[in-house]
VEXDREN-2710 file (C-alpha; in Angstrom, 1 decimal):
% VEXDREN-2710
k/r/px/py/pz
1/MET/2.7/-11.7/-24.8
2/VAL/0.0/-14.4/-25.1
3/LEU/-2.5/-14.2/-27.6
4/THR/-6.1/-15.0/-26.7
5/LYS/-8.4/-16.8/-28.7
6/TRP/-10.3/-13.2/-29.0
7/PHE/-7.5/-11.5/-30.6
8/LYS/-6.5/-14.2/-33.0
9/ALA/-10.1/-14.3/-34.5
10/PHE/-10.4/-10.5/-34.5
11/PHE/-6.9/-9.7/-36.2
12/GLU/-7.8/-12.5/-38.9
13/SER/-11.1/-10.4/-39.6
14/GLU/-9.8/-7.2/-39.1
15/LYS/-6.9/-8.5/-42.1
16/ILE/-9.4/-9.9/-44.6
17/GLY/-11.4/-6.5/-44.0
18/GLY/-8.4/-4.4/-44.8
19/PHE/-7.9/-6.0/-48.3
20/ILE/-11.6/-5.7/-48.8
21/LEU/-11.3/-2.1/-48.3
22/LEU/-8.4/-1.8/-50.2
23/GLY/-10.1/-3.3/-53.2
24/CYS/-13.5/-1.5/-53.0
25/THR/-11.7/1.8/-53.0
26/ILE/-9.4/1.0/-55.6
27/LEU/-12.7/0.2/-57.6
28/SER/-14.6/2.8/-56.8
29/LEU/-12.1/5.2/-58.0
30/PHE/-11.9/3.7/-60.9
31/ILE/-15.6/3.6/-61.7
32/ALA/-15.5/7.3/-60.6
33/ASN/-13.1/8.0/-63.5
34/SER/-14.8/6.6/-65.9
35/ILE/-17.5/7.0/-68.1
36/TYR/-19.8/5.9/-65.8
37/GLY/-18.6/8.4/-63.0
38/PRO/-21.5/10.8/-63.0
39/THR/-23.6/8.0/-62.9
40/PHE/-22.2/6.4/-60.2
41/THR/-22.0/9.8/-58.2
42/HIS/-25.7/10.7/-58.7
43/PHE/-26.6/7.3/-57.6
44/TRP/-24.6/7.8/-53.6
45/HIS/-27.0/11.1/-53.7
46/THR/-30.3/9.6/-55.1
47/TYR/-33.0/10.0/-52.1
48/ALA/-34.4/7.3/-50.3
49/ASN/-37.7/8.1/-48.4
50/LEU/-38.3/6.1/-45.0
51/SER/-41.6/6.5/-43.1
52/PHE/-42.1/5.2/-39.9
53/ASN/-45.5/5.8/-37.9
54/GLY/-45.7/9.1/-39.0
55/ILE/-42.0/10.2/-39.2
56/ASP/-40.5/10.8/-42.2
57/LEU/-36.8/10.0/-42.9
58/ASN/-36.0/11.4/-45.8
59/TYR/-32.0/11.4/-46.6
60/SER/-29.4/10.8/-49.6
61/ILE/-28.4/7.2/-49.9
62/GLU/-24.7/8.4/-49.0
63/HIS/-26.2/9.9/-46.1
64/TRP/-28.0/7.3/-44.7
65/ILE/-24.7/5.2/-45.1
66/ASN/-22.7/7.7/-43.3
67/ASP/-25.5/8.1/-40.6
68/GLY/-26.8/5.6/-40.4
69/LEU/-24.5/1.9/-41.3
70/MET/-21.7/3.9/-39.4
71/THR/-23.7/3.7/-36.3
72/ILE/-23.3/0.2/-36.5
73/PHE/-19.6/0.4/-37.3
74/PHE/-19.3/3.0/-34.2
75/LEU/-21.4/0.4/-31.8
76/LEU/-19.1/-2.3/-32.8
77/VAL/-16.0/0.1/-32.1
78/GLY/-17.6/0.8/-28.4
79/LEU/-18.0/-3.2/-27.9
80/GLU/-14.1/-3.3/-28.8
81/ILE/-13.0/-1.2/-26.5
82/GLU/-15.4/-1.7/-23.5
83/ARG/-14.0/-5.9/-24.0
84/GLU/-10.5/-4.1/-24.0
85/LEU/-11.0/-2.7/-20.9
86/TYR/-12.8/-5.1/-18.8
87/VAL/-10.4/-8.2/-20.2
88/GLY/-8.3/-6.7/-23.2
89/GLU/-4.7/-5.1/-23.7
90/LEU/-6.3/-2.3/-21.6
91/HIS/-7.4/-3.8/-18.5
92/LYS/-3.7/-4.0/-16.8
93/VAL/-2.8/-0.6/-16.2
94/ARG/0.9/-1.2/-17.0
95/HIS/-0.2/-2.4/-20.6
96/ALA/-2.6/0.0/-21.0
97/LEU/-0.4/2.9/-20.2
98/LEU/1.8/2.4/-23.7
99/PRO/-0.8/2.0/-26.2
100/ILE/-3.4/5.1/-24.0
101/ALA/0.3/7.4/-24.7
102/ALA/0.9/6.3/-28.0
103/ALA/-2.7/7.5/-29.1
104/ILE/-2.8/10.6/-27.4
105/GLY/0.8/11.5/-29.3
106/GLY/-0.4/10.1/-32.4
107/MET/-3.7/12.2/-31.9
108/LEU/-2.4/15.5/-30.8
109/LEU/0.7/16.4/-32.9
110/PRO/-1.6/15.4/-36.7
111/ALA/-4.1/17.7/-35.5
112/SER/-1.3/20.2/-34.1
113/ILE/0.7/20.0/-37.7
114/HIS/-2.8/21.0/-39.4
115/TYR/-3.7/23.5/-37.0
116/LEU/-0.3/24.9/-37.6
117/ILE/-0.7/25.1/-41.5
118/ASN/-4.7/26.6/-41.4
119/HIS/-5.1/28.1/-38.0
120/GLY/-6.8/31.4/-39.1
121/THR/-8.3/30.5/-42.4
122/ALA/-11.4/28.7/-43.8
123/THR/-9.7/25.2/-43.1
124/GLN/-8.9/25.5/-39.5
125/ALA/-11.8/23.3/-38.5
126/GLY/-9.5/20.4/-40.5
127/PHE/-7.7/19.7/-37.6
128/GLY/-9.6/16.2/-36.7
129/ILE/-9.1/15.0/-40.0
130/PRO/-5.4/13.4/-39.8
131/MET/-6.1/12.2/-35.7
132/ALA/-7.2/8.8/-36.9
133/THR/-5.9/5.7/-37.4
134/ASP/-8.1/2.9/-39.5
135/ILE/-7.3/-0.4/-37.4
136/ALA/-8.9/-2.6/-40.4
137/PHE/-6.5/-1.3/-42.8
138/ALA/-3.5/-0.8/-40.5
139/ILE/-3.7/-4.6/-39.2
140/GLY/-3.9/-5.5/-42.1
141/MET/-1.1/-4.2/-43.7
142/LEU/1.1/-5.3/-40.8
143/ALA/-0.6/-8.4/-41.9
144/ILE/1.5/-9.2/-45.3
145/LEU/4.7/-9.3/-42.8
146/GLY/3.6/-12.4/-41.4
147/SER/6.2/-13.8/-39.0
148/ARG/8.7/-10.9/-39.1
149/ILE/6.5/-8.9/-36.8
150/PRO/6.4/-10.2/-33.1
151/HIS/2.8/-10.5/-31.9
152/GLY/3.5/-7.3/-29.3
153/LEU/3.8/-5.2/-31.7
154/LYS/0.4/-6.4/-33.1
155/VAL/-1.8/-6.3/-30.1
156/PHE/0.3/-2.9/-29.7
157/LEU/-1.0/-1.6/-32.8
158/THR/-4.9/-3.2/-32.4
159/ALA/-5.1/-1.5/-28.7
160/LEU/-3.5/1.9/-29.5
161/ALA/-6.2/2.3/-33.0
162/ILE/-9.0/1.4/-30.9
163/ILE/-8.2/3.7/-28.4
164/ASP/-7.4/6.2/-31.1
165/ASP/-11.1/5.4/-32.1
166/LEU/-12.4/6.5/-28.9
167/GLY/-10.6/9.7/-29.0
168/ALA/-11.7/10.0/-33.0
169/ILE/-15.5/9.6/-31.2
170/MET/-14.7/12.5/-28.9
171/VAL/-13.4/14.9/-31.0
172/ILE/-16.6/14.1/-33.0
173/ALA/-19.4/14.7/-30.4
174/ILE/-17.2/18.0/-29.2
175/PHE/-16.3/19.7/-32.6
176/TYR/-18.5/18.6/-35.2
177/ASN/-21.9/18.9/-34.1
178/THR/-24.5/21.0/-36.2
179/GLY/-25.9/23.6/-33.6
180/ILE/-28.1/21.2/-30.6
181/SER/-31.7/20.9/-30.4
182/TRP/-31.7/20.1/-26.3
183/LEU/-34.9/18.7/-26.5
184/TYR/-33.3/15.9/-28.7
185/LEU/-30.6/15.4/-26.9
186/GLY/-32.4/15.6/-23.5
187/SER/-34.2/12.5/-25.1
188/ALA/-31.5/11.2/-26.4
189/LEU/-29.4/11.2/-23.2
190/GLY/-32.3/10.2/-21.0
191/ILE/-32.6/6.7/-22.7
192/PHE/-29.1/6.0/-22.4
193/GLY/-29.7/6.8/-18.7
194/MET/-32.4/4.1/-18.7
195/LEU/-30.5/1.9/-20.5
196/LEU/-27.7/2.4/-18.1
197/LEU/-30.0/1.3/-15.8
198/LEU/-31.2/-1.8/-17.2
199/ASN/-27.7/-3.1/-17.1
200/ARG/-27.4/-2.4/-13.4
201/LEU/-30.5/-4.5/-12.8
202/ARG/-28.8/-7.2/-14.6
203/VAL/-31.1/-7.1/-18.1
204/HIS/-29.4/-9.1/-20.3
205/LYS/-31.8/-9.5/-23.2
206/LEU/-30.3/-7.8/-26.1
207/ILE/-33.7/-6.8/-27.5
208/PHE/-34.4/-4.1/-24.5
209/TYR/-31.2/-2.3/-25.5
210/LEU/-31.7/-2.6/-29.1
211/ILE/-34.7/-1.0/-29.5
212/PRO/-34.4/1.4/-27.3
213/GLY/-31.0/2.5/-29.0
214/ALA/-33.0/2.6/-32.4
215/ILE/-35.1/5.6/-30.8
216/MET/-31.5/7.2/-29.5
217/TRP/-29.8/7.0/-32.2
218/TYR/-33.3/9.1/-33.8
219/CYS/-33.4/11.7/-31.0
220/MET/-29.3/12.0/-31.7
221/MET/-29.3/12.6/-35.0
222/LYS/-32.0/15.3/-34.9
223/SER/-30.1/17.2/-32.0
224/GLY/-27.3/18.5/-33.8
225/VAL/-24.5/16.0/-32.4
226/HIS/-23.4/13.0/-34.7
227/ALA/-25.5/10.1/-35.0
228/THR/-23.1/7.8/-35.2
229/ILE/-22.6/8.6/-31.4
230/SER/-25.6/6.3/-30.2
231/GLY/-23.6/3.7/-31.3
232/VAL/-20.6/4.2/-28.9
233/LEU/-23.1/5.4/-26.1
234/LEU/-25.3/1.9/-27.0
235/ALA/-22.4/0.0/-26.6
236/PHE/-21.3/1.3/-23.3
237/ALA/-25.0/0.9/-22.1
238/ILE/-24.6/-3.2/-22.8
239/PRO/-23.4/-5.6/-19.9
240/PHE/-20.2/-7.1/-20.2
241/THR/-19.7/-10.2/-18.5
242/LYS/-15.9/-12.7/-17.9
243/ASP/-18.0/-15.7/-19.4
244/ASP/-18.8/-15.1/-22.8
245/ASP/-21.1/-18.0/-23.0
246/THR/-23.1/-15.4/-21.0
247/ASN/-21.9/-12.2/-22.7
248/PRO/-24.2/-10.3/-24.2
249/SER/-21.4/-7.7/-25.5
250/TYR/-19.8/-10.5/-26.3
251/HIS/-22.3/-12.0/-28.5
252/LEU/-23.0/-8.7/-30.2
253/GLN/-20.1/-8.1/-31.1
254/HIS/-19.2/-11.5/-32.6
255/PHE/-22.2/-11.2/-34.8
256/LEU/-21.3/-8.0/-35.9
257/HIS/-17.9/-8.3/-37.0
258/LYS/-18.4/-9.7/-40.2
259/PRO/-21.3/-7.5/-41.5
260/VAL/-19.3/-4.4/-40.4
261/SER/-15.9/-5.7/-41.9
262/PHE/-17.8/-7.2/-45.8
263/VAL/-20.7/-5.5/-46.1
264/ILE/-21.0/-1.8/-44.0
265/LEU/-17.2/-0.5/-44.2
266/PRO/-16.7/-1.6/-47.9
267/ILE/-20.1/0.4/-48.7
268/PHE/-18.7/2.7/-47.1
269/ALA/-15.5/2.9/-49.0
270/LEU/-17.6/2.9/-52.1
271/ALA/-20.1/5.7/-51.5
272/ASN/-17.3/7.8/-50.4
273/THR/-14.0/7.6/-52.2
274/GLY/-15.7/8.2/-56.0
275/LEU/-13.6/11.2/-56.2
276/VAL/-12.9/12.1/-59.6
277/LEU/-9.2/13.4/-59.9
278/HIS/-9.5/16.3/-62.4
279/GLU/-6.2/17.3/-64.4
280/GLY/-3.6/19.1/-61.9
281/TRP/-5.2/17.3/-58.5
282/GLY/-1.8/16.4/-57.5
283/GLY/-1.0/20.4/-57.0
284/GLN/-4.1/20.7/-54.8
285/MET/-2.1/19.0/-52.3
286/PHE/0.5/21.6/-51.6
287/GLU/-3.0/23.7/-50.5
288/LYS/-2.6/24.2/-46.8
289/ASN/-5.8/22.2/-45.6
290/ASN/-4.1/18.7/-47.8
291/LEU/-0.8/19.8/-46.7
292/GLY/-1.7/19.5/-43.0
293/ILE/-3.7/16.2/-43.7
294/ILE/-1.0/14.8/-45.6
295/LEU/1.4/15.7/-43.1
296/GLY/-0.2/15.4/-40.3
297/LEU/-0.8/11.5/-41.5
298/MET/2.9/11.0/-42.3
299/ILE/5.2/12.5/-39.9
300/GLY/2.8/13.5/-37.1
301/LYS/1.2/10.2/-36.6
302/PRO/4.7/8.4/-36.2
303/LEU/6.6/11.3/-34.3
304/GLY/3.5/11.5/-31.8
305/ILE/3.7/8.1/-31.3
306/LEU/7.2/7.5/-31.3
307/LEU/7.5/10.5/-28.5
308/PHE/4.8/9.9/-26.1
309/SER/6.1/6.3/-25.8
310/TRP/9.2/7.4/-25.7
311/MET/8.9/9.5/-22.4
312/LEU/6.8/6.8/-21.0
313/VAL/9.2/4.0/-21.3
314/ARG/11.7/7.0/-20.2
315/ALA/10.2/7.6/-16.6
316/LYS/9.5/3.9/-16.4
317/TRP/5.8/4.1/-16.2
318/SER/6.1/1.4/-19.1
319/SER/7.9/-1.6/-21.2
320/LEU/8.2/-1.8/-24.9
321/PRO/6.0/-5.1/-25.5
322/LEU/8.1/-8.7/-25.4
323/LYS/10.4/-8.7/-28.8
324/VAL/9.4/-5.3/-30.1
325/THR/11.8/-2.4/-30.2
326/TRP/11.8/1.2/-30.9
327/LYS/12.5/0.4/-35.0
328/HIS/9.4/-1.6/-34.3
329/LEU/7.4/1.3/-32.9
330/ILE/8.5/3.4/-35.8
331/GLY/7.2/1.6/-38.6
332/ALA/3.9/1.1/-36.6
333/GLY/4.0/4.6/-36.0
334/MET/3.9/4.8/-39.6
335/LEU/1.1/2.9/-40.6
336/ALA/-1.1/4.3/-38.1
337/GLY/-0.8/6.8/-40.6
338/ILE/-3.3/4.8/-42.5
339/GLY/-6.4/7.3/-41.9
340/PHE/-9.0/6.1/-44.0
341/THR/-12.2/5.3/-42.3
342/MET/-12.4/7.8/-40.0
343/SER/-10.5/10.7/-41.7
344/ILE/-13.1/10.2/-44.5
345/PHE/-16.0/10.0/-42.3
346/ILE/-14.4/13.1/-40.4
347/SER/-14.2/15.2/-43.7
348/ASN/-17.6/15.0/-44.5
349/LEU/-18.0/17.0/-41.1
350/ALA/-15.4/19.2/-41.0
351/PHE/-16.2/20.7/-44.2
352/ARG/-19.8/22.0/-46.3
353/ASP/-17.9/22.5/-49.6
354/ALA/-18.2/19.7/-51.8
355/GLU/-14.9/20.9/-53.8
356/LEU/-13.2/20.9/-50.1
357/ILE/-14.6/17.6/-48.8
358/GLN/-13.2/15.9/-52.0
359/PHE/-9.8/17.1/-51.7
360/SER/-9.4/16.2/-48.3
361/LYS/-10.9/12.8/-48.9
362/ILE/-8.1/12.6/-51.9
363/ALA/-5.4/14.0/-49.5
364/VAL/-6.3/11.2/-47.1
365/LEU/-5.9/9.0/-50.0
366/VAL/-2.4/10.1/-50.5
367/GLY/-1.2/10.5/-46.7
368/SER/-2.4/6.8/-45.6
369/LEU/-0.8/5.5/-49.3
370/PHE/2.1/7.0/-48.2
371/SER/2.4/5.8/-44.8
372/CYS/1.3/2.7/-45.6
373/VAL/4.0/1.8/-48.2
374/LEU/6.6/3.6/-46.0
375/GLY/5.7/1.8/-43.2
376/LEU/5.9/-1.6/-44.6
377/ILE/9.3/-1.2/-46.1
378/PHE/10.7/0.1/-43.2
379/LEU/9.4/-2.9/-40.4
380/TYR/10.5/-5.2/-43.5
381/PHE/14.1/-4.3/-43.3
382/THR/13.8/-4.2/-39.5
383/PRO/15.5/-7.2/-37.9
384/SER/13.8/-9.4/-34.8
385/GLY/13.3/-7.6/-31.8
386/ILE/15.3/-8.5/-28.5
387/GLU/14.0/-9.9/-25.2
388/ASN/15.2/-6.4/-23.1
389/ASN/12.9/-4.1/-24.1
390/ASP/13.3/-1.5/-22.1
391/LYS/16.4/-0.4/-23.5
END
C-alpha cells in the first residue's frame, strides 16, 4: 500500500499530538491532586461573558472549550472524513469496506457491553462513552513501534479511527441532545442548506462559509443539538477539489491541523482530565457504569474490530492490507480501545451528576491506559506480516 504525501504529514502530526495529549493529561492529574487542585478546578469553572450585537454568551471557560473550541476540532474531523471519502482510503469501495466494518464492530460491541451491564439503571445513558477511538493517542502510540509495524496497519487504524469519529458524531447528534428548539434547529439547517447551495455554485472563497458557519454554530447551540455538530456540517459544505492548489477543504484542513493538535486538544485535556483521585477511587471502578466503560474499551473494541473484519474477509468482500496479519489486527484493535478525547467528551453529555461524570472520565483513562499497554506489548511481540493476506 502506497502512502501518500498527505498521509505521511497527517500521521506525523497525529503522532506528536498524541504525546502532547499524554503530557497534558499527566500534568492535569498532577495539579488537580496537589495543593493547587481547588484553584485549578475553579479556574475552568470561571464564567467568561461575551457579548456581540446584543447577544449575550455567558458560559464557563470549560463550556467555551467543550462547545466552542471543540467545534473547530469537529470541523477538522469532518474535513478529514471528506478527504478520505474523495481521495483517501475510503475512496475505493473494496479498501474502504474493511475499516468501515471494523469501525462498526468496534462501536457496537463496546456499546452493547455497557448497555447490558447498565440496562435499566440511571447510568444506561453512558453506552456511548466506550464507543470512540482517540485518533491522536492511538496513532501516537502505534508510532512508538516504528518500522516493526507494516504501513498498511497504520493506514487501516487511521481510517478506522476517522470512521469511528463519524459514528461518535452521529451518536452525539441522535442520543445526546437536551430537548429540541425547532426554531433554532431549523435556522441552523437553513444556513447549512445555503452553504450547500454555495458549494453547488462553485463558490470557493472560505470567508463565505466561515462567517455563516459561526452563525450556524450559535443556532445549533441554542437548538439543543450539541453545538459541535455544526463543525461537521460546515466541513461537508466546504467544496473539495482533487487539485490541492485550488482545494478550499484541503487548505482549511492544512491550516487547522497544528492549532488543533498542539493547542485545542491539549487545552481540552487540561480542562477535562483534572480529576481528583480520592481514597478508594479504585473500588469505584467496579461500579456498573465504570465497569461497562472499562470492559467496553478493553474487550469490546478489539473483539468487535476482529469479529467484523473476520466476517468481511471470510465473505471475500475485502482482504487484509499488505503484510498485515490477524495478529496485527488484534493489536490495532487493542490500541483502538484508547478512547480519551471523544469518550471524555461524551461523558460530559451523557450525565448531569458531577461525581458520575468524574468517575466516568477516570474509567475512560483506566480503560484507555490498559488498552494502550496491552496493545503495545502485543504488537511488539507480533512478527512481521506476510504478503498473502487472505489466510
